[in-house]
N, C-alpha and C positions, 0 to 999 in steps of 0.2 A: 485579450483578457486581463486584465489588471492583476499586478501582484501582491496588490494590497490585501491582507485578511477581512474580509465580512464578516465577523462573527454575528450569531444569532442571536447571542445576549451580550449583554454591555456589564453584566456582574464584574468583572476583572476591572480595578482602575489600572490606566496606565501608571508605570514606576516610575520615578524619577532618575535621568540619566547614572547616578553614579552609581544605584542600586541594580541598573542595567550592567552595565560593565561589570559589577562583583558576579551579579549571575554569571557572566558570557565565560567567567574565569573560572567559574566555580565548576560550571555545569558540565556532564557529561552524559551524550546523547548515543544509546546503545540500540541499535535496531536491530527487531527481531525478524528471522524471514524464516518461518513455518514449510518447512520442504519435504512434510511426510504424505502428506495425501496422495492417491493413488491414480489420481486422473482417471477415472474410470468412463467419465462421459466423452473424454477424448478419444476413446476407442484406441489407446494407446498400454501396452504392456508394461513401458516404463513407468517409474512414476512421475508425476506432471511436472513436478520442475526441473524434470532431464533429460525434457522432449525438445529438442532442437528448434530455436529460428532461427530463420537466415543461419544456419550451420551451428550457432552457438546454443548452448540449454538455457532455457528461460534463466535459472537459478542465476547462470551467468550475467544475462543481462540485467536482471534485476538488483546486483551485488554493483555489477558496474555503477546504474543509475545511482544508488547511493553513496557509492563512495565519489562520484563526479557531483555531487550537491555539494560538496565542502563541508556539511553541515554536521557529518555523523563522527563519532569517535572511536566507535568500535560497531563490528556489524558480529550477529548469534545467528547462525544456521541450524537448522533443527530437522534432521535428515533422515530419512528410514536407517535402523540401526543396520541393514545390510549395506547401505549406500555410503556411509561415513567415509571408508578411504575412499571413493572414488570422488565423493564431494571434495576434499581437501586434496586430493591428485587434481581435481577439474580446475580449483581454485588458483590453485601456487601454479600451472600453471599459466596464467593469463597474465598479461603486462602489468597490471593492478599489483601484482604480489609484490612488488617491488613499492608499493604505498606503507606511510607509515601507517594507515590505519590497520587495526588485526584484525581479520577474520577468523573467527571460530567456526566450528563445527562441532555438534552434540547431537545425541538420541534424540528422536522427535518421539513422537507418543499416537498411539490409534490415534487419538481426538486431536482436532486442533487445539482445544482447547488445553489437552496433553500436554501436544508439542510447546503452548508459547506457555504454559507452567516449566516445562524446561527450560526454556531462555530465560524466563526471570531466574530461577535460581543459579543460572549461569553466568548472571549479570548484578549480583550483590552492587557493582560502585555505582549503578546506573544514577542519575538523579532524573533522566527525563528516559522513556521508551520511545520506540517508533515499531509499529507492527508491520508488515510488508509482505504482500502475497506476493511470493515470486510468480506465480499468474500473471499478476500485474508487471509483465516484465520489460512494457516499453513505456512505463511512467518516466516522465521528462524529471531531470534533476531538480529543475526550478521549482516542479508542486513538492518534490521534496523540501525544500527549502522554505518554501512557504506556510510547511504546516509548523517546520521547529521556529519560524520566525513568530508564529502565535503562539507557541510555547515562550518562547522569551517573552512575548509581550504580556504575560502573566496567567495565561488561557490553561487547563491544565486539563484540558481533555479536546483535541481539533481532529476533525474530520475533513477531507476534501471531497466535494460535492457537485456534482453536476443536474442543471436542471432536466427534470423531466420530458421527452420530447411526446410520447404517447398518450394517450388519455387514459388513463387507471380506473378500472370499477374495479369494486369491493362483491365477492358474489358471496353466496351461502354454499352450504351441502349440498343443492340438488343442483347448482351450479347459474341461479336466481341472480341477478344484480339485486344487489341492495344498497348500494350507492357511489356515486361517482364524486370522487377528493377531489380537491380545487389544482391543479397541478402547479400553480405557482408559486406554492408552499410547499413543492415536495422538491427530495433531491436523492437522486441517483448516488451512492456514496461510494467510496473508492477507500483506495491505502498509499501512504501509509498513514496510518491512522495513530497520531502523537498522544501520550498523555505523560500528566507528572506518575513519576516512578511509585512512589508510595499510593497515592489514588492507583491505580492500575493491580498493583499488590493485594489492596485490600481488596476491590473489587474480585479477586481471584481467591482470595480466602472465604469470603461469603460463599461463592459459587451462586450465584442466580441464574436463571435462565435467559438467554439470549442468544441472538443469528451471529453479532458482532462484539468485539472486547468495546467499542462505543455502548454498544446496549449490556454492556456490564455494569459500565460506572454510571449509565442513564437508569438503571433499575435500583441505584443505589439512591437516587435523588442529585447528584450529580451533573453541573449545566454541560453541555458538549458543544463547543462553537463549530461553527462551519468556514470554511474555506472556500474558494473558488477551486474545483477541481479541472482535468484534464480530459479529453477526449481519448487523447492517447495512453490514458490510465483507466484503458478497459480489461476486463478482464477473459484471459483465455478460458474458457470452459469446454467448448467445443469444437468440432471439426471444422466448423465457417469462423469461429475465432480463431482457431490456428493460422488458416489461410491468411486470412486475414492479416493477422500479425508478420506472416511469411511477407506479403505482400509490401506490406509497408517498410520492412525490414530489407529487402531488394530494390528499393528507389528511394535513391541517394537524396532525391528533392524531395521524398516526403518526410524525409526524415532529418533533414535538417529546417523544413515548415514546422515539424514538432516544435522547435524550442522557441519560435519566433511568436507563439501566438495562436488564442482557440480558433480566428476565422483561416489561418492559413493550415491550423493541423485537422478540422473540418471537411475542409477542401481536399488534403491529404487522401484522409480516413476514407470520403466519398466515391476517390478515383479507387483506393484501393479496395473497398466493399464490391466496387462493378468488376474487379478484375477476379477477386475472389470468388463472385458470384459466377460470373461464366467463364472462368480458366478454365 
C-alpha cells in the first residue's frame, strides 16, 4: 500500500515549501476520541471503549496508536461521566504516560455527536481535528500519519477508505433490489477522520443530519478527500469483530505485518479470521 494520499478531488493546490513549513510550525492537531458508547452489540456490560482486546482496553490501543503516529499534539477522550476517573487512572498507568503529548479526559454525551461537541469545546487551540473511534483499536499509526499528511497538504476534510469487496445492492422497503452501485467507485470509510478545525466547528454549529463527521461537512458542500485506508482499521462492533481483534493481537507476526503494508495485513487478517470463526 502506498502512503501517498490519493484525494478524490484536486480542489486544493499544493502549497509552496515555505508555506508548508510555516503551517507545520503553527498547526495544532488535536485527536478527539469518543468513548462514551455503550457497546450493546458487543453484548458487554462494560462501555465499548473499555472492553479489553489482548488484555488492554480498546481505548488504550487507540491512544497508543495516536501517540505512536508522531503527528498528534494532544488527545481528548470523551468518556461516560461515571468512567472519567477510571479512564484517567487507566491511561496514567500506561507507559505512554511519560509522553510529552497531553491526554485529557472529559465527559462525553448521550449521542456520539454530543461527545464530539464536548471534545471540540475542550480543544479551542486546535487548528486541525482528528475524530477517531476507540473501537478501531488496531488502526496502524501510519494510517493516522497519512490522514494528517493530507491535511498538511491543504485538504480541509480527509477520511481513510478501503475498496468495497462485496457487491452492494440498494433495496426498497419491501426488500426488492432497486439498483447495484458500481463498487469500483465505493469506499468503506474508516477513522481517524481529519478536518480543518474551523470547518468542523462550523459543521457542528449547523447540525445537519449525517452518519459520520465527514458527512456533516459534506452536507455543507465542502469537499471530502479520501486517502488509502488499512484493513487493520476495522471497527470492533460485534462479537466476531472482538474475536478477530483478540486473535490479531495474540499473533505477534500478524501485528508486525500490519505495519508493513496492505498485502501482509490482509494475509494476517485472513488467518486470524479463520481462527476467530473456528476457535
